[in-house]
N, C-alpha and C positions, 0 to 999 in steps of 0.2 A: 339521554347521552348518546353520542355517536356509537355506531356498531352495536347498539342495544346493551351496552355495558354501563351499569350504574354503580358509581363508587359508593362504598359503604364504610362506616366506621370499623376499624380493625383491619381493613384491606391494606396489603403492602404492594408497592409498585415502584419501578425505577423512576427517578426524577433528576433532571439537570436544573440547577439553580441559575436563573438568568440575571437576577438583580436583588438589591436590598429594598425592602418595603419601608414605609414611613415609621413603623415601630421597630425597625432593626431586624426583622425576620427575613429569611431568604424566601424568594418568590420563584416558583417554577410553574410549568403548565403540563397537565396530564389530561389527555382527551379534551383539550381546549378549555379546561377549567383551571383557573388560577389556584395554586396551592401555596399556602403560607407555612413556612417551617422555621420556628425559632432556632437560632444557633447555626443555621446553614448559611453558606457564603457563595457569592457569585462564582460560577465556573465549577462548582463542586457537583459530583455525581453521587447520589445517595440512593439508598432504599428507604422510601418513606412509608410511614404507617398513618393512615387517616384516623383522626380522632374526632373530627367534626365535619360534617358534610352539609353544605347549604346549596341552594339552587345555582348560585353564580360563583361560588368559591368553596374551598375546603381548607381545613387546618390539619397539619400533620406534624409528626415528630420524626427525628432521624432514627431509623431502625439500624441502619448500617451506613457508615461513611466509606463509600467505595473509592472515591477519588477526591482527596482533600485539596483545598485551595493552597497554593504556595504562600498565601498571605495569612493563613491560619496560624495562631499562636495559642499557648496555654494561658488562660486568663489568670492574672496574679491574685485576684481577690478570692479568698476561700469560700465566700458565700455568694459568689457572682450569680450563679444560676438560681439560687434560692431567693435572693433579694429582688432582682428585677429592676433596680434603680439604674443600672447601666445595661446596655444591650449589645455593645460591640467590643468588649474586652478581648474576645477571641479573634479579632481582626487587627493586624498590625496597623500602626498609626498612619503610615503612608496610604494603606488601603482605605482607611476610614475617610481620609480627606478626599480621595477619588469618589467614593460612594456618596459622600455628602453633596458634592456638586451634582452627582447623578440624581439625587432626590429632588433637587430643584428642577432639573431638566425633565424628569418624569412628571412632576406636577404641571409644568407648562405644557407638556405634550397632552396630558389628560384633560386639562381644564381650559386651554386656550386654542386658538386657531393660528397662532403665530408661526412664522417660519423659524423654527428653533435654530437651524444652522446659521441663520443670519443674526441671531441675537448675540450681543457681546457678553457672554458669560465667562468670567475669569476663573482661574484655579482657586481652590479654597485656601484661605489664609489660616494656617495652623499654629500650634504652640511648639516651642523648643522642648519643653518638658510638660507632657500632657497629663500630669498627676498632681494631686494636692492643690487644685486650683480653685475649689469652691470656697466662698467666704461665708456661706450661710447654710444651715440645716434646719429642717422642720420635722422633728421626730415625734411620732405618735407614741403614747404610753399605754402600758398594760400591766396589770399585776400578775406575776407568774411565780409560783412557788414561794409566795409570801414577800416577794420583792418587786419593786418597780423596774420594768425594762422599757426600752424605747427603741424605735427603729422605723422601718417602712413596711407597708403592706406588700406582700408578694403579689406579683402580677395577676390580675383578674381573680383576686381572692380577698377574704377578710382576715387572712392569717398574718399576724404581725411578726416580722423577722427581726429578732434582737440584733442590733448592730453595735458592737463594742468599738470597732474601728472602721472608718470608711476612707479608702485610699484616694478618693477624688476630693475629699474635704481637707482643709488645712488642719494641721495637728491641734491648733488652739480650739477649733470647733469641737473636735472629738473630746478633748480633755475637759472642756467646760460642760458639755452634756453629761459626761461621766460624773463630774463633781456635783452637778445638779441632782442627779439620781441618788448619789451617795448621801447627800444631805437630806433629801426628801425621805429616803428610807429610814434614816436615823431619826428624823422628826416625826415619822409616821404620817406624812402628808398623803392624803388619799388620791388614788387614781380615779379618773372620771367613771361615774356610774350612770348608766342610761336610766336607771330607776329613779334616782333622786336628782339627776341632772347636775350633780356637784362633782368636784374633784378635778385633777389635772388631766387635760386632754392632750396637750402638745407642749414640747419644749422646743423653742426657737432660739437659735444662737447665731449671731452675726459677728464677723471678725474684720477689723480694718487691717488690710495687708500692709499699708504704709505707716499707719499710726500705732498698730498693736492694740488698739482699743477693742474690747469685747462687750457685746450687749446680750443679755439673756432675757427672753420673754417667756413667761409661763402663762399658758392659755388654759383657763378653767371654764366649766360649764355654766357657772353663775358667779356672782360677786363674792362668794365665799372662798377665802384662801387662808386656811388656818396656819398660824405661825409664819405669815408672809414676811413680816419685818425680821424675824429671827432667821428665816431662810436667806433673805437678801444679805443680811449682816455677815452670816457665815460664809456665803459664797464669795463675797467681795474680800473678806479677810483671807480666805484660802486661795483665791485666784485674783491677785491684785490687778491683773489685766482687765478684769470685769469692771467697767466704768458705769454701767447702766443696768439696772434690774427692773423689769416692767411686768406688771400683772395685766393681762388682757382677758376680757370676758367675751366668750363666743357661745351663746345659748343655742344657736341654731344647729340643726343636723344637716349641714350642707358641705360642699366641697371646699368652701372657704376656710382657711386655717384660723384667721383672726376675726374677731368681732369689732364693733365700733367703739367699745369702751376700753380705754387704756389708762393705767395709773402707775406712775413711777413709785416703786417701793424701796429703791436703793440707788444712790448715785444720781447721775444726771438724766434728763429726758432723752438725750441723744448721745451718739458716739460720732467721732470724726473719722473720715477717710479721705485720702488724697489721691487724685488722679492728675498727673501732669502738674500744672501750676495751680490747680484748684484743690481746695480742701472743703469737703461737704459735711454738713451736720445731718445725721440720719436718725430720724425717730423710728419707733418700733414698726410702724406700718408703711414707712416710706419705701418706695420702690428704688432699688439700686441693683445694677447688674451683678450677677453671681460670680463672675469670673473677672476680677479687676485687671489681670494681666492682659487678657484679650479685649477687655473693654476699651483700653487705650487704643489698641489697634482698630477696633470697630469705630470709635469716635473719630479717629484720625481719617478713616475712610469716609465718614459722613462729612467731616470738615472739608476734605478735598472735593467731595462731590458737590457740596453746597456752594463752595467758592464765594463766600459772602463778602460783599464789598462794603466800604464805609457808608455808602448811601442806602444800603439795603435794609428793608424791614423784614424781620424773621418771625415766623409763627411756629411754635413748638407744641404740637398736639400730643396728648397723652404724656405731658411733660414730666410727671413724677416730681422729683425734687429739683428739677431744672438742669440736670446734668448735661444733656445734649445741647440744649439751647444756649447755655453759657459757654460750652466748649466751642461751638461753631460761631457764636454771635457776639463774642466779647467786644469786637470792634465794629459791630453793626450800628446802624442809626438807632434801631430799637428792636428789642426782643419782646414778644408777647407769648405767653403760654397758658395752658389750661389743663386741668385734671379734675376728676370727680372726687378725689380723696382730699379733704380739707387739710389734713396733716401734711400731705405732700406739698400743697401750695404754700403753707406756712414755711416749710423748709426752703422751698424755691425762692420765696421772697427774701428770706434771711441770707441765702447764698448770693443772690443778685446784689443785695445791699453791701455785703461783705467785700465783693470784688468790683464795686462801682460800675456795674453793668446797667445800662438804661433798659430796665425790664419791667414788665407788668404781668402779674400772674393772677388768674381768676379761677374760682371753683366752678366746675360745670363742664359739660361736654363741648368739644370743638364745634360741633354742628350748631350749638347755641351761640357761641361767642363770635365766630367768624362772620356771620351775617350782621350781628350787632355792630361790629367794628367796620364792616363794609359800608353800612348806612352812615357812618361817621367819617367816610372817605379814608379808612385805613385798610389797605389791602396788602398782604405780604408779597414781597418779591420772592422769598424763599419759604417754603413750608417743609417742615420735617415732622414725621410721625414715627412713633415706635409703639404700635398697638399690642394688645395681648394676643394670644394664639388664635382667638376668634377673628382676628383681622379688623379691618375698618368697619365701623358702623355704616349701614346702608345710607342713613341720612347724611353722614359725613361725606361719603363719596359723592352724593348729589350736590352737597355744598361746595366741595372742591371743584367739581365740574362747572359750577356756576361762577365761582370766584376766580378760578384759573391762575394760581400763582405761576410765575414763569418757570421756576425750578421747584420740583417736588421730590424730596428724598424720603423714600419709604424704607424703614428698617423693619424687617420681618423676621419672626421666629417660627413661622409655619409656612412651608412651601405651598401647601394646598390652598390656604386662604389667600396667600399672596397672589397665586395664579388667578384665582377667581376675581380678586380685586383689580388686578391688572387688566383683565378682560373688560370690566366695567369702565376703567379709566382710559381705555384705548381710543375712545372717541375724541378725547381732548389732548392726550399725552402720547409721546413716543418714548420707547425705552432707550436710554442713552448707554447704560451699563448695568450689569448685575454682578456684584461681588460677594460670593459666599465667604462667611467667616465662621470658623469653628469655635463657638463659645463653650461647648460642652463635650470635650473629648470623652471617648468611651461610651457615648450615648448616640442615639439615632437623630438627635436634634441638630439643626443647622440654621444659622442666621444668614440674612442676605441684606446688603445695602443696594437698593435699586434707585438709580437716578432717572427721573422722568423729566422730560423737557416739553413745555407747552408747544403744541403744533401751531404753526403760523396761520 
């Protein structure tokens, strides 16, 4: 390190925070080394204490807050720091919207050679009320003091934080999870054991904001679910909003919450949710946006960006249950979509038939189907993608560059992978606009609707 001074764990030093990092931590620089400080905000002057020192960066905690940001507020959640599910409750909402646009700018600066000042990056679209917006929770379970608890793992640990109430989730989600645990404790339904690979791993609850329907999915380590029928019967009797109770089996020790096997043990296979003029049937594993209020704003931005004409052919990659494709392509000549989850494609086909949309949906990746369709002289005029956080598959990027739809609307939930993908696509496409949308207030996540136009 410069001047012969090497930072060590436990060392304290003055630090001015310059920006927010991708995980919501404050970022400052000491002796040219980036220092990441959870809970620190841009503009703040702190005394930092190093806790982890690596060759290119360090992690620290706030030892003393010497000059707080005017945007700092007291987080309303009592377990905010312990839980880690939210990262920005200590920053007022106006500040959050500014910083989320900044995350996209930072990613573009880091991973691209674009002239950032010339890029049309708009202000972040936020919420009128940035609380109680989530329609789904996936809570892990654990036995503690003879009773089942559920919640999320604390950041960078295997310590489960018991969550009785989450103020970014709809009340119906909290209440249904609480009732699930109460019934399971009463029926002595076991929590997952790594020894025998049996028991309840996760409680997943989804709520339809417009319909009031609730679905409860109980994920176990194997096909064994003692008193499953009794559990479902009691839950639906005590919570009439619950229209679907599903048992899912996930034997793997992976980051994936659900496995491939699902069985309905009470009520229907799906619940309904409405967005605008559409009503969607959602099965247990079907993807659906977690913030339905902002989803309408997001989809309207996609619709405006796509500007689909009656003669246009639309391709919807990573289509899920067909939500975006149907939203933007109801009046298109044809919509075609693809997804690797068969249950999602089943839902997409049902949704398209329900609304009389001329649509075709296939199981498999987009990089498989787009070339097959091209060989049959079907090339989309408009392509829309909404990939996972890992971004576009490399094979799909090459396929897009070969097929070259005139308009490509990329919906991203990860600024870093978005920036990398845009670099790969720059040979064929120019960026027409970038619109940040805040789908997850109180967190460091931000979505973006990027309009790409084919170069002449």
